[in-house]
C-alpha angles and dihedrals in degrees: 000000000000120000094247090050089053093048090051086067090066121084132196116192123160089218095055121068091342092294096303116147110266138178104269113264094017138074091233107124121222089233091061091053091047091048090052091052092046088052088057099255115154123230088256092054092049092049090048089054094042106027094181089069124092125202090257089057089058091048088049091055090052091048090050092049090048090051090052091048088056088056093231124146123226122202110240125208111232123266105013117192 
């Protein structure tokens, strides 16, 4: 899946989770997914804990974190949901 396709799975809406980046259609914040990965959880363990996630959602969270680490800005459509 292309990077832009992955990033389209991430949503930022000021009315959901205080505007924190979430996996689209959920209230699961990208930071939670990244924390799970940092703690050594496998994709399967994360999906078991958060069954509404798919493997591509986890990859999307990684892509979003990588984009932030590159200190790039991405134009966002308003409002994203």
